[in-house]
N, C-alpha and C positions, 0 to 999 in steps of 0.2 A: 504494500500500500504506500502511496505517496505521503510525504510530509504535508501537514496542513497548517495554515496560518492560524493565528489566534481567532480571527474573525470566522474562519471556516469551522474551527472547533466549536465556537459558540453556536453557530448555526446547527451543527449536528446535535449538540447537547440540548438544544431547545426542544428536540423530539425524543430525547433519551433521559433516563431509561424509559422504555415504552415500546409500543407496537409499531415501530417504524424501521424499515430496512433501507439503508442507503447503498446505491451502486456507485462505487468510486473507482477511479482509474487504478489498475493494479500496477505495482512496480515491476521492473524487469526481473526481480528475484522471485516473484510469485509464480509457482509452478502452474502450467496449463491445466492440470486436472483440478486445481482449486478454483480456477476461473470459469470452468464450465464452457469452454469454447468462446469466451468473451475477452475483451481487453479490460473489463471491469471485474471487481470483486464485490460481493454483497457483504455488508457489515451491519451488525445490529447489537444493541445493548438492551436485552429484555428486562422488563420490570418484574422479575421473578426472584424472590429473596434467595433461594438456594443457588441460583445462577450467579447473582451478584456477590454472594458470600464466597463462592468458589473463585470467581475472578479476582476479588479483593485479596483472597488468601494466597494466590499464586502470582499476582501482579503480572500476568502474561495473558495475551489473547488465546482463545481456544477456537477451534473450528468444528462445525458440525454441518450437517445438511438438513434441509427441511424434510419432514415426512410427507409433505404435500407435493405430489407430482404435478407438473404442468398440465393444465386443462383437465385435471381429475378432481373428484370430490375430496375435500380436506379430510385428513386423518385426525380424529379427535379422541381416540381411546387407545390404550395400550394393546388391547386385543386386535383392533383393526390394524395397528402398526405391525404387530407380529404376523398377522395373516397376510399382509401385503409383502413384507420383506423376508419372512421366514428366518433363515439363518444367514442371510446375506450381509447383515450389518449388526453392530453391537447396539442393543436397545437397553437404555437405562430407565427403569421404572421410577416414576416420581411425578410431582406436580408439574404441569406444563403452563400454568398461568390461568387466567380467567377470561381471556379474550374469546369472543364468540365467532370471530372471523379471522382469516389470515392477515398478517401485517401488511400495512401499506409499503409498497416498494417505490422508491423515488431515485431517479438519476441525479446525483449530486451536482454534476456540471451543468446539465441542461435544465434541471429542476422539474423535468417531465415526470408525472406520476405514471408508473408502469402498471401498478395494481393498487386499487383503492379498497 
């Protein structure tokens, strides 16, 4: 990920922690498999206490993927996630937050809303 100015960081933090995903330009060091075929990388800071506690304790970003597949119904339960992915991914049981819909996705450079 690129370095951000103080103003850009303030803009991001105005939506975080919370249900907002930013698409930001990936650095040259970001592996292609993490970008999903794009020149951007999606970043989010969810408002879920267990996630925030983990991030604060390690002081390091972590990566995961969404259980929601493009153009498919959102996955909302552990059972549905296990049924979809079987043993293909590591699934950690726990609270996922209280949001009723997937997060907004917004391109940080163009400000275009990709998903609302």
